[in-house]
C-alpha positions, -999 to +999 in steps of 0.1 A: -596+644+458-619+635+433-590+630+401-569+613+429-599+584+431-603+581+395-570+579+386-567+551+414-598+532+398-586+533+365-549+516+374-566+488+389-585+480+357-620+488+376-645+485+350-622+481+321-639+446+313-605+430+316-604+390+309-590+372+337-592+337+323-578+350+288-551+371+308-540+332+326-540+315+294-519+338+282-495+341+312-493+302+316-486+298+275-458+328+279-442+306+308-440+271+285-437+289+251-396+286+252-402+247+264-429+239+241-411+252+206-379+235+220-399+202+215-420+212+191-391+215+169-371+184+181-405+166+167-401+180+136-366+169+130-371+131+139-403+132+118-379+145+090-357+119+098-381+089+102-397+102+065-365+106+046-347+072+062-379+053+051-381+068+016-343+054+011-353+022+023-386+018+004-364+032-031-340+004-021-365-025-016-387-012-048-355-016-067-345-047-060-382-058-064-381-048-093-351-064-104-362-099-094-393-096-111-371-087-144-350-119-136-383-140-130-403-132-155-387-105-178-363-098-205-333-112-180-354-148-174-340-178-199-373-188-202-378-221-225-401-221-253-413-255-276-414-259-311-448-279-307-470-260-277-496-291-278-474-314-267-463-298-235-462-265-216-428-254-205-413-238-176-380-227-154-380-234-117-374-205-095-339-205-086-326-223-115-308-215-148-316-234-178-298-235-209-288-254-245-320-272-260-335-303-256-354-329-277-389-342-262-414-369-276-442-380-257-458-413-265-485-416-239-500-392-211-506-401-173-543-410-171-565-420-138-588-446-133-622-444-137-651-475-121-684-471-126-708-490-100-740-511-106-772-493-118-795-479-093-832-462-096-820-432-076-792-418-057-811-419-024-817-456-027-800-478+001-774-498-004-771-520+025-745-514+054-710-530+062-670-520+054-660-512+020-622-512+016-602-500-015-568-513-023-545-490-046-519-506-073-520-515-109-551-527-120-564-540-156-594-559-162-573-589-164-549-584-127-543-563-100-510-560-084-513-541-050-488-516-041-480-523-005-465-490+001-496-478-003-525-475+027-557-494+023-586-471+026-614-485+048-652-470+049-677-477+069-710-477+059-741-473+080-775-490+082-799-468+057-770-457+038-780-441+003-758-443-028-752-403-026-739-411+010-714-436-002-700-413-024-699-386+003-680-412+029-652-420-002-649-380-006-643-372+033-615-395+034-596-373+013-575-401-003-573-386-034-603-399-047-632-383-064-666-400-061-703-389-075-735-398-084-738-398-124-777-398-137-775-421-169-803-434-189-806-464-169-806-447-137-779-434-111-744-449-111-715-444-086-687-431-105-652-430-084-619-417-099-583-420-087-552-398-095-531-398-119-506-427-122-504-465-126-498-470-092-530-451-083-551-473-099-581-495-073-600-524-065-634-521-044-637-553-016-672-547+005-678-569+037-715-563+045-736-562+077-756-598+078-787-581+087-785-550+060-772-570+030-764-552-003-732-539+001-714-563-017-732-548-051-707-521-049-674-541-051-655-547-077-623-569-088-606-578-126-626-595-144-662-594-126-678-569-147-651-554-171-678-527-185-676-509-149-639-503-156-643-472-179-610-466-176-575-482-162-546-454-146-514-450-161-477-436-160-469-404-186-438-421-212-418-398-229-384-394-243-360-372-234-331-364-256-342-401-268-338-415-230-370-431-219-389-413-188-418-420-174-441-402-146-469-409-127-480-374-132-483-351-166-466-324-143-432-331-140-410-306-121-369-304-128-370-331-156-333-314-164-318-283-153-339-255-154-368-273-171-398-283-159-431-300-181-467-299-182-476-325-207-510-322-229-505-342-257-486-371-277-463-365-310-451-403-315-421-402-342-419-363-345-401-348-314-400-312-304-375-290-299-372-272-265-348-246-263-337-211-238-338-178-247-305-158-239-307-128-213-271-120-228-288-097-256-306-078-227-277-074-202-266-040-217-301-024-211-305-036-174-270-026-164-281+010-176-312+009-160-293-008-126-270+025-134-298+049-132-317+035-100-280+037-081-279+067-084-314+081-081-306+061-039-271+074-045-282+111-052-310+111-023-286+092+005-256+122-005-285+147+002-298+135+036-261+124+051-249+163+039-228+174+071-242+207+069-278+205+053-287+167+057-315+154+083-292+122+086-258+137+086-245+117+120-272+087+111-256+055+116-280+036+093-274+058+060-236+064+066-232+025+068-256+020+036-235+048+018-207+026+028-221-002+010-229+014-022-192+026-027-177-003-026-208-024-045-184-024-079-157-040-066-178-063-042-172-097-050-211-114-056-203-146-073-178-166-047-181-200-062-173-190-101-153-209-120-118-195-121-118-168-149-151-165-148-166-126-141-171-122-099-179-085-099-202-058-111-174-038-122-164-062-145-201-056-158-196-019-166-206-006-131-179+021-124-178+045-093-168+082-099-154+110-079-187+121-062-201+088-052-225+082-085-221+055-107-218+051-142-221+025-169-192+015-192-205-004-220-169-011-235-161-034-205-197-054-206-192-060-241-154-072-232-165-096-206-199-108-228-172-118-255-151-135-232-175-154-211-210-150-216-224-184-194-202-167-169-222-133-173-256-153-176-249-167-144-249-136-125-282-127-139-304-153-117-324-151-086-302-179-069-279-172-040-250-149-055-253-127-086-265-091-089-297-099-076-288-113-047-265-089-041-291-062-041-315-079-023-296-088+005-288-050+013-323-045+010-335-068+037-305-060+055-317-025+060-350-034+068-339-054+100-352-029+126-335-046+152-299-040+139-289+000+148-265+003+117-293+000+090-324+022+080-343+003+091-328+005+133-328+042+126-363+045+120-370+025+149-350+045+172-360+080+155-399+067+162-389+058+198-374+094+205-409+107+189-428+088+211-405+101+241-410+139+226-445+133+224-453+124+261-430+154+269-453+173+249-482+160+268-468+164+305-457+201+295-495+203+283-505+191+317-482+211+335-496+243+314-529+237+322-524+234+359-506+268+360-533+281+344-560+268+365-538+279+391-539+317+379-577+316+368-584+308+404-561+338+418-572+359+394-606+352+402-601+360+442-581+397+430-612+403+410-634+398+440-611+417+460-610+445+430-647+443+431-653+452+468-628+477+463-644+491+437-678+494+460-663+512+483-644+536+462-678+544+445-692+550+481-660+573+489-661+587+462-702+598+467-696+612+500-667+632+484-688+647+457-717+658+485-687+674+505-675+690+476-711+701+467-717+714+499-684+736+500-700+754+470 
């Protein structure tokens, strides 16, 4: 009888210290382990796809950006140079192609008018009240010809305004004038400077407040006080290839195809020569670099879409890019080129191999350069057609997430699926927690019943022990 009771207690776990909470947690985990693992595996696959597609897209964008920089400022840029840099700075507007050479002779620089006011004891002196009117046009000490296309500037001067207040009021109009107070040996003077260009000269008229006179002292007309007109405004004058030109600014955009100027000095009788470097000497090196960059992208893409091991094996965006790259050599990238001019990358020596990789054929490029060097140079600009435009369009199209047939579209789709899997995992975790909590409650009740049974068994064991001792 004593052996039987001990066996029952042992089988029930009485006094064994079983962790009911831990047991409930393990059982709940076992219940959901399969589904959790499937979702976790799915999440990891999606993350690999997002990372891989993002890496390929980034490589393509980096390649495009580097090529663009090389065309704009690197060894492919047809940058101009000038034999006398003291006369002008030269540059090429973005998206244009300069070629040939020009002669430049600068006879006059554009300048601005500088007008001073009468002398005051201090900048805090009051100047009266009323209205100042500034009119613009060609101005000298002898005459003023108003530019009727330019709106006169009206400035109200309040009672009690100081000389400094007048300067601030002029500047507040943002009309191309710069006013300040100069502290001279004679006292404080208002200085007003205009913009460059002969039509940006100006006169100042004053309408006084009769009760607060004095404002008319700031007015100026040609001949009224010649010393106050420190400098007159003027247009720049220069000869480009012997043709007389003028400009109201020393900065002249697109003065000729592919050429902008910033005039800095004069060279009367000694023309400077402006010429453009030819990018042809660098094109062979650039084509080798392009071939290498494309092969890096192709290798990463080929691994990604491998039908057996690639994480992007059935990805629409990756496969579309692969097709685009495979046809890159024969793609017509200069649709508006003249008849006979090069139009494809294949004519620049880019050849595609059987395995989908690229190779560079220098002999083909050299033959094309010998036949049409200007046509080849035209393919290396930042315009709407050419090598860069083609690569750039490919990179930009693969950055459009709204298109499901691009890498960005694939990334957006995988991110959406990853978020859904994350929500499913969270939901599964909630269900697992509910099951665990329910099991803890049930096991607690069972533990309570077992504890009660243990007490009863202990009592019975005591009685049995008493009976056995009496028999003895």
